[in-house]
C-alpha positions in Angstrom: -17.1 -127.5 -9.6 -17.3 -127.8 -13.3 -14.0 -125.9 -13.6 -12.4 -128.1 -11.1 -13.6 -131.2 -12.9 -12.3 -130.0 -16.2 -8.9 -129.2 -14.7 -8.6 -132.5 -12.8 -9.3 -134.3 -16.1 -6.8 -132.1 -17.9 -4.2 -133.0 -15.2 -4.9 -136.6 -16.1 -4.2 -135.9 -19.7 -0.8 -134.3 -18.8 0.0 -137.2 -16.4 -0.8 -139.8 -19.1 1.5 -138.0 -21.6 4.3 -137.5 -19.2 4.1 -141.1 -17.9 5.9 -142.2 -21.1 9.1 -140.7 -19.6 8.6 -140.4 -15.9 7.5 -142.8 -13.2 4.3 -142.3 -11.1 6.4 -141.3 -8.1 8.3 -138.7 -10.1 5.0 -137.3 -11.4 3.6 -137.1 -7.9 6.8 -135.2 -6.8 6.4 -132.6 -9.6 2.6 -132.4 -9.0 3.2 -131.7 -5.3 6.3 -129.5 -5.3 4.6 -126.7 -7.3 1.5 -126.9 -5.2 3.7 -126.8 -2.0 5.2 -123.5 -3.1 1.8 -121.9 -3.9 0.2 -123.2 -0.6 3.1 -122.0 1.5 3.1 -118.6 -0.2 -0.7 -118.2 0.4 -0.3 -119.2 4.1 2.6 -116.9 4.6 0.7 -113.9 3.1 -2.5 -114.6 5.0 -0.9 -115.3 8.3 1.9 -112.7 7.9 4.3 -115.3 9.3 6.4 -117.6 7.1 6.7 -120.5 9.6 5.0 -120.1 12.9 1.5 -121.0 11.9 2.7 -124.3 10.6 3.6 -125.7 14.0 1.3 -128.6 15.0 0.9 -131.0 18.0 -0.6 -133.6 15.7 2.4 -134.7 13.6 1.5 -138.4 13.6 -2.0 -137.7 12.4 -0.7 -135.6 9.6 1.9 -138.4 8.8 -0.8 -141.0 8.4 -2.9 -138.7 6.3 0.1 -137.9 4.1 1.1 -141.6 3.6 -2.4 -142.6 2.6 -2.8 -139.7 0.2 0.7 -140.1 -1.3 0.2 -143.8 -1.9 -3.3 -143.1 -3.4 -1.7 -140.6 -5.8 1.1 -142.9 -6.9 -1.4 -145.7 -7.6 -3.8 -143.3 -9.4 -1.0 -142.0 -11.7 0.1 -145.6 -12.4 -3.5 -146.4 -13.4 -3.7 -143.4 -15.6 -0.5 -144.4 -17.4 -1.8 -148.0 -18.1 -5.6 -147.7 -18.5 -7.9 -145.6 -20.6 -8.1 -142.2 -18.9 -11.9 -142.4 -18.1 -11.5 -145.9 -16.6 -8.6 -144.8 -14.3 -10.6 -141.7 -13.1 -13.7 -143.7 -12.5 -11.9 -146.2 -10.4 -10.4 -143.4 -8.3 -13.8 -141.9 -7.9 -15.0 -144.9 -6.0 -13.7 -143.1 -2.9 -17.2 -142.1 -1.7 -18.3 -145.7 -1.8 -15.3 -146.9 0.3 -15.8 -143.9 2.5 -19.4 -145.1 3.2 -18.1 -148.5 4.2 -15.2 -147.0 6.3 -17.5 -144.6 8.1 -19.6 -147.5 9.4 -16.7 -149.8 10.4 -14.1 -147.1 11.5 -16.0 -144.1 12.6 -19.0 -146.1 13.9 -21.5 -143.8 12.0 -25.0 -145.1 11.3 -26.4 -145.0 7.8 -29.7 -146.0 6.3 -30.5 -148.5 3.6 -30.1 -145.8 0.9 -26.3 -145.6 1.4 -26.0 -149.4 1.5 -27.8 -149.5 -1.8 -25.5 -146.9 -3.3 -22.4 -149.0 -2.2 -23.9 -152.2 -3.7 -24.8 -150.4 -6.9 -21.3 -148.9 -7.1 -19.5 -152.2 -6.8 -21.8 -153.7 -9.4 -20.6 -150.9 -11.7 -17.0 -151.6 -10.8 -17.5 -155.2 -12.0 -19.0 -154.0 -15.3 -16.1 -151.5 -15.7 -13.4 -154.0 -14.9 -14.5 -156.9 -17.1 -13.0 -155.5 -20.3 -9.8 -154.6 -18.5 -9.5 -158.1 -17.0 -10.1 -159.6 -20.4 -7.2 -157.5 -21.7 -5.0 -158.7 -18.8 -4.8 -155.1 -17.4 -5.8 -156.4 -14.0 -2.8 -154.8 -12.2 -3.4 -151.2 -13.1 -7.1 -151.8 -12.6 -6.4 -153.0 -9.1 -4.1 -150.0 -8.5 -6.9 -147.6 -9.6 -9.4 -149.3 -7.3 -7.0 -149.3 -4.3 -6.3 -145.6 -5.0 -10.0 -144.9 -4.5 -9.9 -146.9 -1.2 -6.9 -145.0 0.1 -8.5 -141.7 -0.9 -11.3 -142.7 1.4 -8.9 -143.5 4.1 -7.2 -140.1 3.7 -10.6 -138.4 4.0 -11.3 -140.2 7.3 -7.9 -139.0 8.5 -8.8 -135.4 7.4 -12.0 -135.7 9.3 -10.2 -136.8 12.4 -7.7 -133.9 12.1 -10.7 -131.6 11.9 -12.0 -132.9 15.1 -8.6 -132.3 16.6 -8.9 -128.6 15.7 -6.5 -128.5 12.8 -7.4 -125.9 10.2 -7.9 -127.0 6.6 -5.0 -125.0 5.2 -2.5 -126.7 7.6 -3.9 -130.2 6.6 -3.4 -129.4 2.9 0.1 -128.0 3.5 1.4 -131.1 5.4 -0.2 -133.4 2.9 1.5 -131.6 0.0 4.8 -131.5 1.9 4.7 -135.2 2.7 3.8 -136.0 -0.9 6.7 -133.9 -2.1 9.1 -135.6 0.3 7.7 -139.1 -0.5 8.2 -138.5 -4.2 11.6 -137.1 -3.7 12.8 -140.0 -1.5 11.4 -142.5 -4.0 13.3 -140.8 -6.8 16.6 -140.8 -4.9 16.3 -144.5 -4.1 15.0 -145.8 -7.4 16.6 -143.3 -9.7 15.0 -140.4 -11.7 14.9 -139.0 -15.2 16.4 -135.6 -15.6 13.8 -133.4 -17.3 14.7 -132.0 -20.6 13.5 -128.6 -21.8 10.5 -130.1 -23.7 9.4 -131.9 -20.4 9.0 -128.8 -18.3 5.7 -127.5 -19.8 4.1 -130.9 -19.1 5.5 -131.2 -15.5 4.6 -127.6 -14.7 1.2 -128.1 -16.2 0.5 -131.0 -13.9 1.3 -128.9 -10.9 -0.6 -125.8 -12.1 -3.8 -127.7 -13.1 -3.8 -129.7 -9.9 -3.4 -126.5 -7.8 -6.0 -124.5 -9.7 -8.4 -127.5 -9.5 -8.0 -127.8 -5.8 -8.7 -124.0 -5.4 -11.8 -124.3 -7.5 -12.9 -127.4 -5.6 -12.5 -125.6 -2.2 -14.5 -122.6 -3.4 -17.2 -124.9 -4.7 -17.7 -126.6 -1.4 -17.4 -123.4 0.6 -19.9 -121.4 -1.6 -22.2 -124.1 -3.0 -24.5 -126.8 -1.7 -22.7 -130.0 -0.8 -25.2 -132.3 -2.6 -25.0 -130.4 -5.9 -21.2 -129.9 -5.8 -20.7 -133.6 -4.8 -22.8 -134.7 -7.8 -21.1 -132.3 -10.2 -17.7 -133.8 -9.1 -18.5 -136.8 -11.3 -18.4 -134.7 -14.4 -14.6 -135.3 -14.1 -15.4 -138.8 -15.5 -17.2 -137.3 -18.5 -14.4 -134.8 -19.1 -11.9 -137.6 -18.9 -13.8 -139.7 -21.4 -14.0 -136.7 -23.8 -10.3 -136.0 -23.4 -9.4 -139.7 -23.9 -11.2 -139.7 -27.2 -9.7 -136.4 -28.4 -6.1 -136.8 -27.3 -5.5 -140.6 -27.1 -8.1 -142.0 -29.5 -9.5 -144.2 -26.7 -12.7 -146.0 -27.5 -14.2 -148.0 -24.7 -16.7 -150.9 -25.1 -20.4 -150.4 -24.2 -20.0 -152.5 -21.1 -17.3 -150.1 -19.7 -19.5 -147.1 -20.4 -22.3 -148.8 -18.6 -20.0 -149.5 -15.6 -18.8 -145.9 -15.5 -22.3 -144.6 -15.6 -23.3 -147.0 -12.8 -20.3 -146.0 -10.6 -21.1 -142.3 -11.1 -24.8 -142.8 -10.3 -23.8 -144.7 -7.1 -21.4 -142.1 -6.1 -24.0 -139.3 -6.6 -26.5 -141.4 -4.6 -23.9 -141.9 -1.8 -23.2 -138.2 -1.6 -27.0 -137.4 -1.6 -27.7 -139.8 1.2 -24.7 -139.1 3.4 -24.4 -135.3 2.5 -20.6 -135.8 3.0 -18.3 -133.9 0.6 -15.5 -135.9 -1.0 -12.0 -134.9 0.0 -10.4 -134.8 -3.5 -6.7 -135.7 -3.5 -6.1 -134.8 -7.1 
């Protein structure tokens, strides 16, 4: 999980650098297309069939999961481009808090007071974190980062429903990556795109490689480790992002923002501990 956290934060560094030249949708496309090739190759080798295992009777469910995940990624990359890296990552990592709320209203799950306290604590942390951003009139990217966390929670609910329908995890990941690639590609065709130069390719390939390796490490962590420990360690992504932000972008956050980030992370860890539900990381 620590490896996954470091790689997810490093992906954020690459996205922030590349965002000076490419739009969020373009970056989602490059992030997804490399992952799509790797995922398809792994499926083809394991199943020994290049296409047949990908057939599914739940196309609409995959579509809704893909749309929510793709939109979450675009908004997250937009937030990374316009906010301090640690701030954008923290806002996206509000997903477990939104998931707790959605599981009550959408999935009709019952939770105790501990989870409600975690949600309340988390949103208090969000207020602390956003105050410096709103004072700097960065409310639009801050809102985008927050909505990306909410949509990440929606995507997880969709994944949970697909699991109940009997869809294997690798098929869910494949269709999400496929739809994210198609969504980014269509967006680029409609709004225009920037032709990558030779110097751009290491950054774009790096985004895809770090995201794919991080997802593999994350999957292994949840499969082999204890959910509560892994879920708590996921929040080290915020710490790695803060360190990278200082080292690579000379970002220095006010004390109030640090307090907000710590509060959100503590609330997320508490939410994971109370609900024992792993986060479906989209990054």
